[in-house]
BAMILUM-808040 format. One line per field, with one value per residue (C-alpha): x, y, z; residue in one letter; residue number from 1. Coordinates in steps of 0.25 Angstrom, whole numbers, plus 2048, in hexadecimal, padded with zeros to 3 digits. Layout:
BEGIN
xx	c(X, ...)
yy	c(Y, ...)
zz	c(Z, ...)
code	c(a, ...)
pos	c(NUM, ...)
***
This chain:
BEGIN
xx	c(2DE, 2D4, 2D1, 2C9, 2C5, 2BB, 2B4, 2BB, 2B6, 2B3, 2BC, 2B5, 2BD, 2C2, 2BE, 2C8, 2D3, 2D1, 2DC, 2E3, 2DD, 2E6, 2DF, 2E5, 2E1, 2E5, 2F3, 2ED, 2E2, 2DE, 2D3, 2CE, 2D5, 2E4, 2EF, 2F8, 304, 2FD, 301, 2F9, 2FA, 302, 2FC, 304, 2FF, 2F0, 2F2, 2F6, 2FA, 2EE, 2F5, 300, 2F8, 2FB, 2FE, 30C, 313, 31E, 318, 323, 31C, 320, 320, 315, 31E, 32C, 332, 335, 330, 32D, 32C, 31E, 311, 313, 320, 31B, 310, 319, 322, 317, 312, 31F, 327, 31C, 311, 307, 301, 2F8, 2F4, 2EF, 2E7, 2E1, 2DD, 2D8, 2CF, 2CB, 2CF, 2C9, 2D3, 2CF, 2D2, 2E0, 2E3, 2DF, 2E7, 2F4, 2F2, 2EF, 2FC, 304, 2FE, 300, 30E, 312, 30B, 311, 31E, 324, 329, 31A, 317, 314, 309, 303, 303, 2FD, 2F2, 2EE, 2EF, 2E6, 2DC, 2DB, 2D6, 2CB, 2BE, 2BE, 2B9, 2C6, 2D0, 2D8, 2DB, 2CC, 2CC, 2CB, 2D8, 2E0, 2DB, 2E6, 2F3, 2FE, 309, 306, 304, 305, 305, 2FF, 2F3, 2F1, 2F5, 2F2, 2E3, 2E6, 2F1, 2E9, 2DD, 2E5, 2ED, 2E0, 2DA, 2E6, 2E7, 2D8, 2DA, 2E6, 2DF, 2D3, 2DC, 2E4, 2D7, 2D1, 2DB, 2D6, 2CE, 2C2, 2C2, 2C3, 2B7, 2AF, 2B1, 2AD, 2A0, 29D, 2A0, 296, 28C, 28E, 28C, 27F, 27A, 27D, 274, 269, 26A, 26A, 25C, 256, 25B, 255, 248, 248, 24B, 240, 236, 23B, 23A, 22C, 228, 231, 22B, 228, 233, 23A, 247, 24C, 251, 251, 257, 264, 270, 271, 27D, 282, 281, 282, 273, 271, 26C, 269, 26A, 260, 25F, 257, 25D, 258, 25E, 25F, 265, 273, 271, 276, 271, 268, 25A, 258, 259, 259, 264, 26F, 27E, 284, 292, 28E, 296, 28A, 27C, 26F, 274, 27B, 286, 292, 29D, 2A2, 2B0, 2BA, 2AF, 2A7, 299, 28D, 286, 279, 270, 275, 274, 266, 262, 269, 262, 254, 256, 255, 248, 242, 23B, 23D, 24C, 24A, 240, 24B, 255, 24C, 249, 258, 256, 265, 269, 25D, 25D, 26C, 26B, 25F, 266, 273, 26C, 262, 26B, 274, 268, 26F, 27A, 270, 268, 267, 270, 26F, 270, 273, 26D, 275, 26D, 260, 257, 24A, 24F, 24F, 25D, 259, 24C, 255, 25E, 252, 24B, 259, 259, 260, 25C, 25C, 25E, 261, 260, 265, 262, 262, 257, 248, 246, 248, 239, 234, 23E, 239, 22A, 22F, 236, 22A, 220, 229, 229, 238, 238, 23D, 249, 24C, 24F, 251, 258, 256, 264, 272, 27B, 284, 278, 273, 273, 271, 265, 26A, 271, 277, 284, 288, 281, 284, 282, 282, 27A, 279, 276, 281, 285, 284, 286, 294, 293, 299, 290, 289, 293, 28A, 295, 29C, 28F, 28F, 29E, 29A, 28F, 298, 2A3, 299, 28E, 293, 297, 2A4, 2A2, 296, 293, 28F, 285, 28A, 297, 29F, 29D, 2A6, 2A7, 2AA, 2AD, 2AA, 2AD, 2A1, 29D, 291, 290, 282, 289, 289, 27B, 280, 288, 27C, 26F, 266, 272, 278, 285, 282, 290, 292, 287, 28D, 29B, 295, 28E, 29A, 2A1, 296, 295, 288, 27F, 278, 276, 282, 27E, 286, 289, 291, 29B, 2A9, 2B2, 2B3, 2B1, 2BB, 2B9, 2BD, 2BA, 2B3, 2AE, 2AC, 2A2, 2A9, 2B6, 2B4, 2B8, 2B4, 2C2, 2BF, 2B4, 2BE, 2C7, 2CF, 2CE, 2D6, 2CE, 2D1, 2C5, 2C7, 2BD, 2B6, 2AF, 2B4, 2AE, 2AF, 2B0, 2A7, 2A4, 2A9, 29E, 29E, 295, 296, 294, 28D, 291, 28A, 294, 292, 299, 2A4, 298, 292, 288, 286, 28C, 285, 287, 280, 286, 283, 28C, 287, 280, 27C, 26D, 26B, 26A, 267, 276, 278, 286, 28F, 295, 2A1, 2A1, 2AE, 2B3, 2B9, 2B5, 2C0, 2C0, 2C2, 2C6, 2C2, 2CD, 2D1, 2D4, 2D0, 2D7, 2D6, 2D2, 2C4, 2C5, 2B8, 2B8, 2AD, 2A9, 2AE, 2A1, 297, 29B, 291, 297, 2A4, 2AE, 2B3, 2C0, 2C3, 2D0, 2D1, 2D9, 2D7, 2E3, 2EE, 2E5, 2E5, 2E1, 2D4, 2CD, 2BF, 2B9, 2AA, 2A0, 297, 291)
yy	c(112, 115, 10A, 10D, 100, 0FE, 0F2, 0EB, 0EF, 0FD, 108, 115, 120, 11F, 12A, 135, 132, 137, 13F, 136, 129, 11F, 118, 10A, 0FB, 0F1, 0EB, 0DD, 0DA, 0CD, 0C7, 0B9, 0BA, 0BD, 0BD, 0B1, 0B8, 0C0, 0BB, 0B9, 0C4, 0C2, 0C6, 0D3, 0D7, 0D5, 0DF, 0ED, 0F8, 101, 10C, 10D, 10E, 11C, 123, 129, 11C, 116, 10B, 104, 0FF, 0F4, 0F8, 0F3, 0EE, 0EB, 0E7, 0F6, 0FB, 109, 112, 116, 113, 120, 11C, 10E, 114, 11F, 114, 10C, 118, 11D, 110, 106, 10F, 10B, 117, 110, 11E, 123, 116, 116, 125, 124, 117, 11D, 110, 10D, 107, 0F9, 0FC, 102, 0F5, 0EC, 0F4, 0F4, 0E5, 0E2, 0E9, 0E2, 0D5, 0D6, 0DB, 0CF, 0C5, 0CB, 0CF, 0DD, 0DC, 0DC, 0E8, 0F0, 0E6, 0E8, 0F7, 0F6, 0ED, 0F7, 103, 0FD, 0F8, 105, 10B, 101, 0FF, 0FC, 0ED, 0EB, 0EF, 0E2, 0E6, 0E6, 0D9, 0D5, 0CD, 0DA, 0DE, 0D4, 0DB, 0D6, 0DC, 0DC, 0E9, 0F0, 0FF, 102, 0FB, 105, 112, 112, 116, 120, 127, 126, 12C, 138, 13A, 13A, 145, 14E, 14B, 14E, 15B, 15F, 15B, 163, 16F, 16E, 16C, 179, 181, 18F, 197, 197, 188, 187, 191, 189, 17C, 183, 188, 17A, 174, 17E, 17A, 16C, 16E, 176, 16B, 161, 169, 169, 15A, 157, 15E, 158, 14A, 14C, 150, 144, 13A, 140, 13E, 12F, 12C, 131, 128, 11C, 10E, 10A, 10A, 0FD, 0F5, 0E9, 0E1, 0D2, 0D1, 0CA, 0D1, 0DE, 0E0, 0EF, 0F2, 0FE, 0FF, 100, 10D, 10F, 104, 0FA, 0F6, 0FC, 109, 116, 123, 127, 124, 121, 115, 108, 0FD, 0F8, 0FD, 107, 101, 10E, 114, 118, 118, 124, 12A, 131, 131, 135, 130, 135, 140, 146, 143, 14D, 145, 137, 131, 13C, 147, 13F, 144, 13D, 13B, 144, 139, 12D, 135, 139, 12A, 126, 130, 12D, 11E, 122, 129, 11B, 119, 10A, 10C, 115, 10B, 100, 109, 10D, 0FE, 0FB, 0FB, 0F9, 105, 10E, 10B, 10C, 11A, 11D, 118, 11F, 12C, 12C, 126, 132, 13C, 144, 147, 14B, 154, 162, 15E, 15E, 151, 14F, 142, 140, 137, 138, 130, 12D, 137, 12C, 130, 13F, 13B, 133, 13F, 148, 13E, 13D, 14C, 153, 161, 15F, 153, 157, 14C, 14D, 143, 144, 13A, 13D, 134, 142, 146, 139, 13B, 14A, 144, 13A, 145, 14E, 142, 140, 14F, 151, 15B, 166, 15E, 155, 15C, 154, 159, 154, 157, 152, 154, 15E, 166, 166, 173, 172, 17A, 188, 18B, 17D, 17B, 16E, 162, 15A, 14C, 145, 138, 12F, 121, 121, 112, 10A, 0FB, 0F7, 104, 10D, 10A, 116, 11F, 128, 12A, 135, 13D, 13C, 140, 14C, 14F, 14E, 157, 162, 162, 15B, 164, 163, 158, 153, 144, 13A, 12E, 123, 127, 11C, 110, 104, 0FA, 0EC, 0DF, 0D0, 0C3, 0BA, 0AD, 0B3, 0B1, 0B4, 0B2, 0A3, 0A3, 0A4, 098, 08F, 095, 089, 081, 08C, 094, 0A3, 0A7, 0B1, 0B9, 0B9, 0BF, 0CD, 0CD, 0CA, 0D6, 0DF, 0E1, 0DB, 0E0, 0D5, 0CF, 0C6, 0BB, 0BD, 0AE, 0AF, 0B9, 0B2, 0BD, 0C8, 0D6, 0E1, 0F0, 0F6, 104, 10D, 11B, 125, 12F, 13B, 139, 130, 136, 133, 12E, 123, 11D, 116, 10D, 0FF, 0F8, 0EB, 0E0, 0D3, 0CA, 0BD, 0B2, 0AE, 0A3, 099, 09A, 09F, 0AE, 0B2, 0C1, 0CD, 0D5, 0E4, 0EA, 0F7, 0FC, 10A, 111, 11C, 121, 12E, 12A, 135, 13F, 139, 131, 122, 118, 10D, 105, 0FC, 0F1, 0EB, 0DE, 0D0, 0CC, 0DA, 0DD, 0DF, 0ED, 0F2, 0F3, 0E4, 0E0, 0E2, 0D5, 0D3, 0C5, 0BF, 0B9, 0AD, 0A7, 0A7, 09B, 0A0, 098, 09E, 0A8, 0AB, 0B9, 0C0, 0CD, 0D7, 0E5, 0EB, 0F8, 100, 10B, 113, 10F, 118, 117, 117, 11F, 119, 10B, 105, 0FB, 0F1, 0E9, 0DE, 0D8, 0CC, 0BF, 0B4, 0AF, 0AC, 0AB, 0B3, 0C2, 0C4, 0D1, 0D4, 0E1, 0E4, 0EF, 0F6, 0FF)
zz	c(5E0, 5D6, 5CB, 5BF, 5B9, 5AE, 5A9, 59D, 590, 594, 58E, 592, 596, 5A5, 5AE, 5B0, 5BA, 5C8, 5CE, 5D9, 5D4, 5CF, 5C3, 5C5, 5C4, 5CE, 5CB, 5C7, 5BE, 5B9, 5B1, 5AC, 59F, 5A2, 598, 59A, 59F, 5AA, 5B8, 5C4, 5CF, 5DC, 5E9, 5E9, 5DC, 5E1, 5EC, 5E6, 5F0, 5ED, 5F6, 5EC, 5E0, 5DA, 5CD, 5D0, 5D4, 5CC, 5C2, 5BA, 5AE, 5A4, 595, 58D, 582, 589, 596, 599, 5A7, 5A7, 5B4, 5B2, 5AA, 5A2, 59D, 599, 591, 58B, 586, 581, 579, 574, 572, 56E, 568, 572, 57A, 584, 58A, 57D, 57A, 588, 587, 579, 57B, 589, 590, 59D, 5A8, 5A4, 596, 599, 5A1, 596, 58C, 594, 597, 588, 583, 58E, 58A, 57B, 57D, 586, 57C, 56F, 575, 575, 567, 563, 56B, 55E, 55B, 568, 567, 559, 55E, 56A, 561, 556, 560, 567, 55A, 559, 561, 570, 56D, 565, 570, 572, 581, 584, 58B, 59A, 598, 598, 5A5, 5AA, 5AD, 5A4, 5AE, 5BD, 5C2, 5B5, 5B7, 5AA, 5AE, 5BA, 5B3, 5A4, 5A5, 5B0, 5A8, 59B, 5A3, 5A9, 59C, 594, 59B, 599, 58B, 589, 590, 587, 57B, 57E, 582, 574, 56D, 572, 56B, 56E, 578, 56F, 56E, 57D, 57F, 575, 57D, 58A, 583, 57E, 58C, 593, 588, 58B, 59A, 598, 58F, 59A, 5A4, 59A, 597, 5A6, 5A8, 59B, 59F, 5AD, 5A7, 59E, 5A9, 5B2, 5A6, 5A4, 5B3, 5B3, 5A7, 5AB, 5AE, 5BC, 5C6, 5C8, 5C9, 5C2, 5CE, 5CF, 5DD, 5D8, 5D1, 5CA, 5C2, 5C1, 5B3, 5AA, 5A9, 5B8, 5BE, 5CD, 5D7, 5D7, 5E5, 5F1, 5F6, 5F6, 5F9, 5EA, 5DD, 5E0, 5D6, 5D9, 5CF, 5C4, 5C7, 5BD, 5AF, 5A8, 5B0, 5A6, 5A9, 5AE, 5B1, 5BE, 5CA, 5D3, 5D4, 5D8, 5E0, 5D4, 5CB, 5CE, 5C9, 5C6, 5C6, 5C3, 5C1, 5B6, 5B4, 5B1, 5A4, 5A5, 59E, 5A6, 5B3, 5B0, 5AD, 5BA, 5C3, 5BC, 5BF, 5CE, 5CC, 5CD, 5DA, 5DA, 5DC, 5E8, 5EE, 5ED, 5F3, 5FF, 601, 604, 613, 615, 60D, 611, 620, 620, 61C, 625, 631, 62E, 62C, 637, 641, 63F, 641, 64B, 641, 637, 640, 639, 62E, 61F, 617, 608, 602, 5F5, 5EB, 5F4, 5EB, 5F3, 5FE, 609, 60F, 60F, 617, 620, 623, 625, 62F, 636, 639, 62D, 62B, 61C, 613, 604, 5FA, 5EC, 5E1, 5D1, 5CF, 5CE, 5DA, 5E2, 5DF, 5E6, 5F1, 5F3, 5F4, 5FF, 607, 606, 60A, 616, 61A, 619, 60E, 617, 61B, 60E, 601, 5F4, 5E8, 5DA, 5D6, 5D3, 5DE, 5D7, 5D4, 5E2, 5EA, 5F9, 5FE, 602, 60B, 60C, 606, 60D, 614, 621, 61C, 60F, 60D, 601, 5FC, 5F1, 5F1, 5E5, 5E2, 5E6, 5EE, 5E2, 5D6, 5D0, 5D6, 5DF, 5E9, 5E1, 5E2, 5F1, 5F1, 5E9, 5F3, 5FF, 5F9, 5F5, 600, 60D, 618, 620, 62B, 623, 622, 617, 618, 615, 61B, 614, 60B, 609, 5FD, 601, 5FA, 5FD, 5F6, 5F3, 5EC, 5E7, 5D8, 5D1, 5C4, 5C6, 5C1, 5B3, 5B4, 5B2, 5AD, 5AA, 5A5, 59D, 5A1, 5A0, 5A4, 598, 59F, 5AD, 5A8, 5A4, 5B1, 5B9, 5B3, 5BA, 5C9, 5CE, 5D9, 5E1, 5EF, 5F2, 5FC, 609, 609, 5FC, 603, 604, 609, 613, 60D, 609, 609, 5FC, 5FF, 609, 604, 60F, 60A, 611, 609, 5FD, 5F0, 5E1, 5DF, 5EA, 5E2, 5D8, 5DF, 5E1, 5EE, 5F2, 5F9, 601, 604, 60D, 60B, 617, 610, 605, 5F7, 5E9, 5E8, 5DD, 5DF, 5E6, 5ED, 5EF, 5FA, 602, 610, 613, 620, 627, 631, 638, 645, 643, 643, 650, 648, 645, 63C, 634, 627, 61D, 615, 607, 609, 606, 613, 617, 615, 606, 5FF, 5F2, 5EF, 5F1, 5EE, 5E2, 5DC, 5D4, 5CE, 5CC, 5BF, 5C6, 5D4, 5DF, 5E8, 5F6, 603, 610, 614, 606, 601, 5F5, 5F2, 5E7, 5E3, 5DF, 5D6, 5D4, 5CA, 5C4, 5B6, 5AB, 5A3, 5AE, 5BA, 5C4, 5C1, 5C6, 5C0, 5CA, 5C8, 5D2, 5D3, 5DD, 5E0, 5EA, 5F1, 5E7, 5DC, 5CF, 5CF, 5C8, 5C3, 5BF, 5BB, 5BE, 5B9, 5C3, 5B9)
code	c(e, r, v, c, l, y, s, p, g, r, h, a, a, p, p, p, h, r, p, g, a, a, a, r, l, p, p, r, l, a, t, a, a, l, p, s, h, v, m, s, a, s, d, d, e, l, e, p, d, f, e, d, w, g, e, d, e, p, a, p, t, k, c, l, f, t, d, t, i, y, d, s, v, a, e, c, l, a, a, a, a, t, t, h, g, l, d, l, m, k, i, a, r, s, l, r, l, s, m, v, g, c, v, q, l, v, n, y, v, r, f, c, v, a, k, k, s, a, a, d, g, a, a, v, v, a, a, v, v, s, a, a, g, g, a, e, g, e, w, p, w, r, d, d, a, y, l, a, p, v, l, p, d, d, p, l, l, y, s, l, a, a, m, a, d, d, g, g, e, e, e, e, a, a, e, a, e, e, g, l, g, s, a, a, m, a, e, a, v, a, e, v, r, a, m, h, a, q, m, a, d, v, l, s, g, v, l, r, d, e, q, q, a, c, a, a, a, s, a, p, n, g, t, d, k, d, g, t, a, e, a, i, s, a, s, a, g, p, r, s, g, p, s, g, g, g, a, t, g, h, g, a, a, a, e, d, a, a, q, t, e, c, g, g, a, r, g, g, c, p, v, g, p, a, g, k, r, v, s, l, e, s, d, a, s, y, f, a, s, y, s, r, l, a, i, h, e, e, m, l, s, d, a, v, r, t, d, g, y, r, h, a, i, e, s, n, g, g, l, l, q, g, k, v, v, l, d, v, g, c, g, s, g, i, l, s, m, f, a, a, r, a, g, a, r, l, a, i, g, v, d, a, s, d, i, i, e, q, a, r, a, v, v, a, h, n, q, l, a, d, r, v, q, l, h, h, s, s, l, e, a, l, d, l, p, a, p, l, e, r, v, d, f, l, v, s, e, w, m, g, y, g, l, l, y, e, s, m, l, p, t, l, i, h, a, r, d, r, f, l, a, p, g, g, a, v, l, p, s, a, c, s, l, l, l, v, g, s, s, h, n, r, l, a, f, f, d, d, v, y, g, f, s, f, t, p, i, a, e, p, i, r, a, e, a, a, v, e, i, v, p, d, d, t, v, l, t, d, e, a, t, l, r, t, f, a, m, l, t, v, t, d, a, d, l, d, f, t, a, p, f, a, l, t, a, h, t, a, g, e, l, r, s, l, v, l, h, f, d, t, d, f, d, l, t, a, q, g, g, t, s, s, r, f, r, t, s, p, g, s, p, p, t, h, w, k, q, t, v, l, y, l, r, r, p, l, p, l, a, a, g, a, r, v, e, g, t, l, s, l, s, r, n, g, n, y, e, r, g, y, d, i, a, a, t, l, r, a, g, d, g, p, v, d, t, q, i, f, s, m, s)
pos	c(1, 2, 3, 4, 5, 6, 7, 8, 9, 10, 11, 12, 13, 14, 15, 16, 17, 18, 19, 20, 21, 22, 23, 24, 25, 26, 27, 28, 29, 30, 31, 32, 33, 34, 35, 36, 37, 38, 39, 40, 41, 42, 43, 44, 45, 46, 47, 48, 49, 50, 51, 52, 53, 54, 55, 56, 57, 58, 59, 60, 61, 62, 63, 64, 65, 66, 67, 68, 69, 70, 71, 72, 73, 74, 75, 76, 77, 78, 79, 80, 81, 82, 83, 84, 85, 86, 87, 88, 89, 90, 91, 92, 93, 94, 95, 96, 97, 98, 99, 100, 101, 102, 103, 104, 105, 106, 107, 108, 109, 110, 111, 112, 113, 114, 115, 116, 117, 118, 119, 120, 121, 122, 123, 124, 125, 126, 127, 128, 129, 130, 131, 132, 133, 134, 135, 136, 137, 138, 139, 140, 141, 142, 143, 144, 145, 146, 147, 148, 149, 150, 151, 152, 153, 154, 155, 156, 157, 158, 159, 160, 161, 162, 163, 164, 165, 166, 167, 168, 169, 170, 171, 172, 173, 174, 175, 176, 177, 178, 179, 180, 181, 182, 183, 184, 185, 186, 187, 188, 189, 190, 191, 192, 193, 194, 195, 196, 197, 198, 199, 200, 201, 202, 203, 204, 205, 206, 207, 208, 209, 210, 211, 212, 213, 214, 215, 216, 217, 218, 219, 220, 221, 222, 223, 224, 225, 226, 227, 228, 229, 230, 231, 232, 233, 234, 235, 236, 237, 238, 239, 240, 241, 242, 243, 244, 245, 246, 247, 248, 249, 250, 251, 252, 253, 254, 255, 256, 257, 258, 259, 260, 261, 262, 263, 264, 265, 266, 267, 268, 269, 270, 271, 272, 273, 274, 275, 276, 277, 278, 279, 280, 281, 282, 283, 284, 285, 286, 287, 288, 289, 290, 291, 292, 293, 294, 295, 296, 297, 298, 299, 300, 301, 302, 303, 304, 305, 306, 307, 308, 309, 310, 311, 312, 313, 314, 315, 316, 317, 318, 319, 320, 321, 322, 323, 324, 325, 326, 327, 328, 329, 330, 331, 332, 333, 334, 335, 336, 337, 338, 339, 340, 341, 342, 343, 344, 345, 346, 347, 348, 349, 350, 351, 352, 353, 354, 355, 356, 357, 358, 359, 360, 361, 362, 363, 364, 365, 366, 367, 368, 369, 370, 371, 372, 373, 374, 375, 376, 377, 378, 379, 380, 381, 382, 383, 384, 385, 386, 387, 388, 389, 390, 391, 392, 393, 394, 395, 396, 397, 398, 399, 400, 401, 402, 403, 404, 405, 406, 407, 408, 409, 410, 411, 412, 413, 414, 415, 416, 417, 418, 419, 420, 421, 422, 423, 424, 425, 426, 427, 428, 429, 430, 431, 432, 433, 434, 435, 436, 437, 438, 439, 440, 441, 442, 443, 444, 445, 446, 447, 448, 449, 450, 451, 452, 453, 454, 455, 456, 457, 458, 459, 460, 461, 462, 463, 464, 465, 466, 467, 468, 469, 470, 471, 472, 473, 474, 475, 476, 477, 478, 479, 480, 481, 482, 483, 484, 485, 486, 487, 488, 489, 490, 491, 492, 493, 494, 495, 496, 497, 498, 499, 500, 501, 502, 503, 504, 505, 506, 507, 508, 509, 510, 511, 512, 513, 514, 515, 516, 517, 518, 519, 520, 521, 522, 523, 524, 525, 526, 527, 528, 529, 530, 531, 532, 533, 534, 535, 536, 537, 538, 539, 540, 541, 542, 543, 544, 545, 546, 547, 548, 549, 550, 551, 552, 553, 554, 555, 556, 557, 558, 559, 560, 561, 562, 563, 564, 565, 566, 567, 568, 569, 570, 571, 572, 573, 574, 575, 576, 577, 578, 579, 580, 581, 582, 583, 584, 585, 586, 587, 588, 589, 590, 591, 592, 593, 594, 595, 596, 597, 598, 599, 600, 601)
***
C-alpha cells in the first residue's frame, strides 16, 4: 500500500524501492485543469480495494498508441519501445523522474496520442524524445494538468516508476560490474571507498567542532513566532512550539537549520527510508539548531506534552523499579529524570545536540547523576555502559508536526531493534494519525487586503501544509483514523502509506480544509501498569504541535449528514528525508473527484 508521491515540479531521484512495498498511486487522480475528454469518477472508482493492491496481480494495459490490450504493463512498455520507438522506462530512468513525473509523462503521451490520433504517434514520440534531451523546465509534461488520468485505473500510472526504479538499480549494478573489467580495478575501487569512509569520519568531527564554535558565538537565543500560522518550509529546522525532551525537531524555530536527508533525529541518524544516510553537513546544522535553550524552554513549557509524559512514567513507577530506561533524543533530560524519580535503577539518555552539556548540569544540580547518564552521541555510535547489553524500557518524545514530520520515528525503531530486551516496553506505546474536515480558512485573508486581492500570494501557501491552531467551532465532520503506529511492531516501511477515509458532516458548512492531528497513548496495562493519553485535536488543550492544515483548492458545500470520502497518501520527500509529501484525493457525495498535493518539507 506504499505510495511515493512528490510535489509537482520536483524531479529528483526517487528513493530506492523497498521490498514488499507496492509503489502505486491511487486509481483516480484529478486536478483543476483536466483535459476535456477525461470523465468524472464513479463511486466504485473512488473506493479502491487497498487489500488487493499488489505487484504480481494481472494488469491488462491499453497500448499507448493503438487500441491493443496487453496482458501486462511490461508487455505494453516493450511494445511502445520496439514498435513505436518510445522507451518510457529508459526516459524515466535517465531523467530520474519521481512518481509524479512518471504519472505526468504517461498521461501526456496518452493525451497527445488521443488528440493527434494514432496516425500521428510518431510525432508524439519525436516530441517526447526531443524534450527529454532538453532542460527540465522545457519538459511539456511538467504540468499539473497531466496528473489527471486519461484512462481510468491506468496500470501504467501505478507501475512505471516502481519498474523503472527496480530496473534502474539492476542496470546500475550491471554497468558497474562491467565497468570494473578486472580484479585490479575492483581492488582500486574498494580502496577509494575505504578512503571515502575515512574522510567522512574526519569531516564529521570537523563539522561538529565548527558547529560548537558557531553555537558559542551565535546571537541570543530566540524564536520567530507570531502566534498564528507556521508553514512548514524547507528552511525549517526544529519544532517551534513548546515541548522539551529533545531535538526531535518539529517546525520553524531555528532559522539557520539546514535541510537534511536524515531518517533519524537528535538521538542519531541510523537510516532513513530504504537505508538512506544523512548528509554530514546538514545533519550537523540540524543538531546545532537544538543547542538553543529557547527551543527547550518552549518544549518544557508545553504542559500537555510534558505532564503527559510525567504522568505516564511516574504512574507506572512500580514497573520501573530497578529497571534500565533508554531515553532516545533526551534533549534537556527531563524524561530521564522522570524515570529516575519513578524508581528506575538507571536512565540512559542519548542526544547528538550540544544541549546535552546543559542537561548534564541540570541532572547534577538535582543530585541524580548516580542514576541518570547522558551521552553526547548519535544512536548508532552509542554503547551501553558495561555490562549492559539491553534495556527494559524505551522512552522518546519523537512526534513531529502531522505526527511524522522530521522522521524521528526511524531512530526509535532502530533503538528498539538494537537495545530493547525481550518483553520490554516503549513509551509512548502507540500514536494514531487522525483527520477531520473544517471550514477554517486562514487564506481568506488574502482575498481582500485593504481593497486589493492578494490571491497570487495565497496559492503558493496553499501548496504547503500549515501548522496552526484550528478553532474547534470550525470543525464540520467527525474524525477518521488514518493509521495507528504501535511502537513494538512498527517498521520503517510503515511510514509511507495510503489510507482511505470517510468523514460525515455533523454541521452544515463549507469544507475549506482537512486537518491532521494525532493521539499519543501510554498503555502498559498488559504489563500490569496504567494507561493514559493526550490529544492534539482541535478543541483539546493546545500544544506546540497545534494542528496540520491542508487548505483545499475549492470549497465543498456540505449539508449535515453529508459524506466526504477519499484517500490520503503520505510519503517521505525524495529531496528532504525529514519532510513528507501528501496527496489528498476526495469527493463529496456524487461530486467530482479532486486531488491536491501538499508539501510538508
